[in-house]
C-alpha positions in Angstrom: -30.8 -50.5 -40.2 -33.3 -51.0 -42.9 -36.8 -50.1 -43.2 -38.9 -53.1 -42.8 -42.8 -52.3 -44.3 -45.0 -55.3 -44.7 -47.0 -53.2 -47.1 -45.5 -50.9 -49.6 -46.5 -47.2 -49.6 -46.7 -47.6 -53.7 -48.8 -50.7 -53.5 -51.2 -48.5 -50.7 -51.2 -45.4 -53.3 -52.5 -47.6 -56.4 -55.9 -48.7 -54.5 -58.8 -49.5 -57.0 -62.5 -47.7 -55.8 -64.7 -50.4 -55.1 -68.2 -50.3 -56.9 -70.7 -48.4 -54.5 -73.5 -50.9 -53.7 -77.3 -50.1 -54.4 -78.3 -52.0 -51.2 -79.9 -50.1 -47.8 -79.5 -50.4 -44.5 -83.2 -52.5 -44.6 -81.1 -55.2 -46.1 -78.2 -57.4 -45.0 -75.7 -55.8 -47.8 -73.9 -58.8 -49.5 -70.6 -56.9 -48.9 -71.8 -56.5 -45.1 -71.5 -60.6 -44.8 -67.9 -60.8 -42.9 -66.0 -63.7 -43.5 -66.2 -66.6 -40.8 -63.0 -65.6 -39.1 -63.8 -61.5 -38.8 -67.8 -62.4 -37.8 -68.6 -61.0 -33.9 -68.0 -63.6 -31.5 -66.6 -64.7 -28.4 -66.9 -61.8 -26.7 -66.5 -61.2 -22.5 -69.1 -59.2 -21.0 -68.3 -59.9 -17.8 -65.5 -59.6 -15.5 -62.5 -57.2 -15.6 -63.0 -54.3 -18.3 -60.9 -51.4 -19.2 -60.0 -48.9 -16.1 -62.1 -46.6 -15.3 -60.7 -43.0 -14.0 -61.9 -39.9 -11.9 -60.4 -37.2 -13.3 -61.5 -34.8 -10.1 -58.0 -33.8 -9.4 -57.8 -31.5 -12.4 -61.6 -31.2 -13.6 -61.6 -27.0 -12.5 -57.8 -26.7 -13.3 -56.4 -24.8 -16.6 -53.3 -27.1 -17.1 -51.2 -28.9 -15.2 -47.6 -27.3 -15.1 -48.1 -24.8 -12.6 -48.6 -27.3 -9.9 -47.9 -30.9 -10.6 -48.9 -32.1 -6.9 -49.1 -35.6 -5.9 -52.6 -35.9 -6.8 -51.7 -35.2 -10.3 -48.8 -37.5 -10.3 -50.8 -40.4 -9.3 -53.7 -39.6 -12.1 -50.8 -39.5 -14.5 -49.3 -42.9 -13.4 -52.7 -44.6 -13.7 -53.2 -43.3 -17.0 -50.0 -44.4 -18.1 -50.5 -48.0 -16.8 -53.7 -47.9 -18.6 -51.9 -47.2 -21.6 -49.5 -49.6 -21.4 -52.0 -52.5 -20.6 -54.9 -51.7 -22.3 -54.3 -48.9 -24.4 -57.8 -48.0 -23.4 -59.6 -46.5 -20.1 -62.9 -44.5 -19.3 -63.0 -41.2 -17.5 -65.5 -39.7 -15.4 -65.9 -36.7 -13.9 -63.9 -34.9 -17.0 -65.2 -31.2 -17.0 -67.4 -31.4 -20.3 -70.7 -30.2 -19.7 -73.4 -32.4 -19.9 -75.4 -30.4 -21.8 -73.9 -29.7 -24.9 -73.2 -34.1 -24.5 -76.8 -34.1 -24.4 -77.1 -31.7 -27.7 -74.5 -33.5 -29.9 -76.6 -36.5 -29.1 -79.5 -34.8 -30.2 -78.9 -33.2 -33.8 -76.6 -35.9 -34.8 -80.3 -38.1 -34.1 -82.0 -35.5 -35.9 -79.5 -34.9 -38.9 -79.6 -39.2 -39.8 -83.3 -38.8 -39.4 -83.1 -37.7 -42.5 -84.0 -38.9 -46.0 -81.4 -40.2 -47.8 -81.4 -38.0 -50.3 -81.0 -35.2 -47.4 -78.2 -36.6 -46.3 -76.5 -37.1 -49.8 -75.9 -33.3 -50.4 -73.2 -32.9 -47.5 -71.5 -36.1 -49.1 -68.2 -37.0 -48.3 -65.2 -36.5 -51.3 -62.1 -38.2 -52.0 -60.1 -35.4 -50.7 -62.6 -33.6 -48.3 -63.4 -36.2 -46.0 -65.9 -34.5 -44.2 -69.7 -35.4 -44.4 -72.1 -37.8 -44.5 -71.4 -41.3 -46.2 -72.3 -45.2 -45.7 -69.6 -47.0 -47.8 -66.9 -47.5 -44.9 -64.8 -50.8 -45.1 -63.3 -52.2 -42.2 -60.7 -55.3 -43.7 -62.3 -55.2 -47.2 -66.2 -55.2 -45.6 -68.4 -53.0 -46.0 -69.3 -51.6 -42.7 -73.2 -51.4 -41.2 -73.0 -47.8 -40.3 -74.0 -44.6 -41.5 -71.5 -41.7 -40.6 -71.1 -37.7 -40.6 -67.4 -36.5 -40.0 -66.7 -32.7 -38.9 -63.7 -31.3 -38.7 -62.6 -29.9 -35.0 -61.0 -27.1 -36.7 -63.1 -26.3 -39.6 -60.6 -25.1 -43.0 -57.6 -27.0 -41.6 -55.1 -27.4 -43.8 -53.9 -30.9 -45.5 -52.0 -32.7 -48.1 -54.5 -32.4 -51.5 -53.5 -36.0 -51.6 -52.5 -39.0 -50.0 -49.8 -39.3 -52.7 -46.3 -38.8 -51.4 -44.7 -36.8 -54.0 -47.8 -34.7 -54.0 -46.2 -31.3 -52.3 -49.8 -28.9 -52.3 -51.2 -28.0 -49.1 -55.3 -27.0 -49.4 -57.7 -26.3 -46.9 -60.6 -28.9 -45.9 -63.9 -27.7 -45.2 -66.8 -29.6 -43.6 -69.8 -29.7 -45.7 -72.8 -28.5 -43.1 -76.6 -29.5 -43.3 -78.7 -26.5 -44.2 -81.3 -27.2 -42.9 -80.8 -28.2 -39.3 -79.8 -24.6 -37.8 -78.8 -25.5 -35.0 -76.5 -28.1 -36.1 -73.1 -26.4 -37.1 -73.4 -24.1 -33.5 -73.6 -27.7 -31.5 -71.2 -29.5 -33.2 -68.2 -26.5 -33.0 -69.7 -26.0 -29.5 -69.2 -29.8 -28.7 -65.7 -29.9 -30.4 -64.2 -27.1 -28.5 -65.4 -28.8 -25.0 -64.3 -32.1 -25.9 -60.9 -30.7 -27.1 -59.9 -29.4 -23.6 -60.4 -32.4 -22.4 -58.3 -33.6 -25.3 -55.5 -31.3 -23.7 -55.9 -32.2 -20.0 -55.4 -35.8 -21.4 -52.3 -34.7 -23.5 -51.0 -33.2 -20.3 -51.6 -36.1 -18.0 -50.3 -38.6 -20.9 -46.6 -36.4 -20.8 -46.4 -36.9 -17.3 -46.7 -40.2 -17.6 -43.7 -40.6 -20.2 -41.4 -38.5 -17.9 -41.7 -35.6 -20.0 -43.1 -31.9 -19.3 -46.8 -32.1 -19.1 -47.0 -29.2 -22.5 -44.3 -31.2 -24.3 -46.4 -32.3 -26.7 -48.6 -29.5 -27.4 -46.7 -27.6 -29.7 -47.9 -30.5 -32.8 -51.5 -29.3 -32.2 -51.1 -25.7 -33.6 -53.0 -26.2 -36.6 -54.7 -29.5 -35.5 -56.0 -32.1 -38.2 -58.5 -33.2 -35.7 -61.9 -34.6 -37.1 -65.4 -36.1 -35.3 -67.3 -38.5 -36.3 -71.2 -39.2 -35.4 -71.9 -42.9 -36.1 -75.3 -44.6 -36.5 -75.6 -48.2 -35.8 -79.2 -49.3 -37.6 -80.7 -52.3 -36.3 -79.8 -55.1 -38.6 -82.0 -58.2 -39.3 -78.6 -60.6 -39.0 -75.9 -58.9 -36.9 -73.9 -62.5 -36.0 -73.1 -62.0 -39.9 -71.4 -57.8 -39.9 -70.2 -55.1 -37.5 -71.0 -52.2 -37.5 -67.3 -51.3 -37.7 -64.8 -53.8 -38.0 -61.6 -54.4 -36.5 -59.4 -50.9 -36.8 -57.0 -48.9 -34.9 -57.0 -45.3 -34.6 -54.8 -42.7 -36.8 -55.1 -39.9 -33.8 -53.0 -39.4 -31.1 -56.1 -40.0 -29.0 -59.6 -40.6 -29.5 -62.2 -39.0 -27.2 -65.5 -40.9 -27.4 -69.1 -40.6 -26.2 -71.0 -43.4 -26.3 -75.1 -43.9 -24.9 -76.4 -47.3 -23.0 -76.5 -49.4 -25.7 -73.8 -51.7 -26.0 -71.5 -52.3 -28.8 -67.6 -51.2 -28.5 -65.3 -54.1 -28.1 -61.5 -54.1 -27.5 -59.2 -56.7 -28.1 -57.5 -57.4 -25.0 -53.8 -57.3 -24.7 -53.2 -59.7 -22.5 -54.6 -62.8 -23.9 -56.1 -61.3 -27.8 -59.8 -61.7 -26.3 -62.4 -59.4 -27.8 -63.8 -57.4 -24.2 -67.3 -55.7 -24.4 -66.7 -52.1 -23.1 -69.5 -51.6 -20.4 -71.0 -47.8 -21.4 -70.5 -45.4 -18.0 -73.2 -42.8 -17.3 -72.1 -39.8 -18.8 -68.2 -40.5 -19.5 -65.6 -40.8 -22.0 -63.7 -43.8 -23.6 -60.4 -42.7 -24.1 -57.8 -45.1 -26.7 -54.3 -44.7 -27.4 -54.2 -43.9 -31.4 -51.0 -44.9 -34.0 -49.9 -41.3 -33.3 -49.1 -41.7 -29.8 -48.0 -45.1 -30.5 -44.8 -43.7 -32.7 -44.7 -40.9 -30.2 -43.8 -43.2 -27.4 -41.6 -45.2 -29.3 -44.3 -48.5 -28.7 -44.1 -47.7 -24.9 -48.3 -47.0 -25.4 -50.0 -49.1 -27.9 -52.8 -48.4 -30.8 -55.2 -51.0 -29.7 -57.9 -52.9 -32.5 -61.5 -52.1 -31.5 -65.1 -52.6 -32.9 -68.2 -52.2 -32.6 -71.3 -54.9 -32.9 -75.0 -54.7 -34.1 -77.9 -55.9 -32.8 -81.6 -56.8 -33.9 -83.5 -54.4 -32.0 -82.1 -51.4 -30.9 -80.4 -48.2 -33.4 -76.9 -47.1 -31.5 -75.1 -43.8 -31.5 -71.4 -43.0 -30.8 -69.4 -39.8 -31.1 -65.8 -40.0 -31.2 -63.3 -37.3 -31.9 -59.8 -38.2 -33.6 -57.5 -35.6 -31.9 -54.5 -35.3 -34.4 -51.5 -33.1 -34.9 -51.1 -30.7 -37.4 -50.5 -31.4 -40.8 -46.9 -30.3 -41.4 -45.3 -32.2 -37.8 -43.1 -34.5 -38.5 -43.9 -37.6 -36.9 -40.7 -39.6 -35.0 -40.1 -41.3 -31.5 -39.8 -38.2 -29.5 -35.8 -37.6 -28.8 -36.5 -38.4 -25.0 -37.4 -41.8 -25.8 -34.5 -42.9 -27.3 -31.1 -44.5 -26.5 -29.0 -46.9 -27.6 -31.0 -49.3 -25.5 -34.3 -48.6 -26.9 -33.6 -47.2 -30.2 -36.2 -45.8 -32.4 -38.6 -47.7 -34.1 -40.1 -46.0 -36.8 -39.2 -43.4 -39.5 -40.3 -40.3 -40.3 -43.1 -39.3 -42.2 -45.7 -36.2 -42.5 -48.2 -36.6 -40.2 -50.8 -35.0 -42.5 -49.9 -37.5 -45.1 -50.6 -40.6 -42.8 -53.7 -39.7 -41.5 -54.6 -38.6 -45.7 -53.9 -42.0 -46.7 -55.6 -43.8 -43.8 -59.0 -42.0 -44.3 -58.5 -42.4 -48.2 -58.2 -46.6 -47.3 -60.9 -46.7 -45.9 -63.1 -46.5 -48.4 -61.5 -48.8 -50.5 -61.6 -52.6 -51.2 -58.2 -53.6 -51.9 -57.3 -57.2 -50.0 -55.1 -55.6 -47.0 -55.6 -54.0 -43.7 -53.2 -50.5 -43.0 -51.3 -50.6 -39.2 -49.2 -48.7 -38.0 -46.4 -51.8 -37.1 -46.0 -52.8 -41.0 -43.9 -49.1 -41.4 -41.6 -49.7 -38.3 -37.3 -49.7 -38.4 -36.0 -53.4 -38.5 -32.5 -53.4 -36.5 
């Protein structure tokens, strides 16, 4: 067997920085203007949408391993089907208190309403990527948005760099704004509430793959998960830009809260069409990420998605990217590999992959990183 790499690792590691722009969100920054093939058009807004799954059978349960009854098994089957066919689904009756969901949206609005000079006091750094930023790139174009990232497990250990031969491990800390007294507390509470939902979903995913419910839990003992507050301002020319360009997530699962302003599009696997994800009140949108794609040996696929903006209304969304501990060696799960289905991915360290993906997001470099570029070919 040989390792087929569409874009070699060493090329990923010599990316050159893109000179920061001096434009503000009140103008159409030329670096945000998409080439014709990437512009937001031909979106399906009616008809079949991503699956809606009611989590009522597990809402009040503390783990599923004690009694994976028929209702739980049926629920796992629905999630497995959604992961195979869409890579996305929406959940309701999920158990996350509505109060904390409302408060996290409130503090997001408070933060992004601050003067830009205040927001820049908690700016991200090259190798500690939490904090404020407005220079993320998708497919070589600057996204039309502002972002604040925070770590679910603040002080988490991560590789000091994305360089493969750098063994240094360091703690990563979130830079918290000092003039918003409820901000840090609310973010931490929200992260823990969504973490409970994530572990319930992880058990259902495990069951859907024919594995014990807690088969994947040990990979998250020192998780490298992070949350993102997204702010998409109105744009005078929304047909020329994207709030977030087409991309796939580096996570195992992503848990997304969105309000009633539309903008999330998913690339439908069956025909390659862009489909609008209709907001459902008090729901969460869940999607498969790169890590689960590797674990499942491509049974479940990380699917491309994007965020559009509009000319009249600002939009907020809050994804949490649940990612395993930095030192987890990622590879297809042994139970899902045999002679008929050999391993499709080589082993790699989860922290190095996440570090490289996050570093890659802020550079202009002429290629788009995909997990499938790092497959083992027979």
